[in-house]
Phi, psi and omega in degrees: 000144179287138180240127175246132177235129178250118174272128187213179170204163184295146178078013183260104181297318179298326177296317178299318180295317180294320178300314179300320179296314180298316183295338176300333185265357186298325180280340183269327184232152178264110178210154172272136181232124181232139177251128181240122178278114184294338181288349178265001182223111184304318181296312179294321179297318178295320183288319189251331181032264183259008182264046181235163002284157176232132178247124176256140173240118183052042174084359180244141180299128179253318179204158179227139178076315180208157179237133177277119185300319181293322178291322178294318178301314179299318180295316180294323176295318179296320179294327180293329182282341184281000000 
């Protein structure tokens, strides 16, 4: 199953927008979606600080700051075929 992880932190408007974008695809594609607050993990906070939101697809960085809906759809379709 495809896994999407969104690195975020509280008060991040761009994070909220990316979460909403990802959730638009939940009815169309079967994937696990997890949100991780970087402020709860020293390593992630050190790594990403202000470079969020970050979206990982199957453990690999897919996008930072914003997600292109058409590219995400293509990626999810490709994952579905595997």
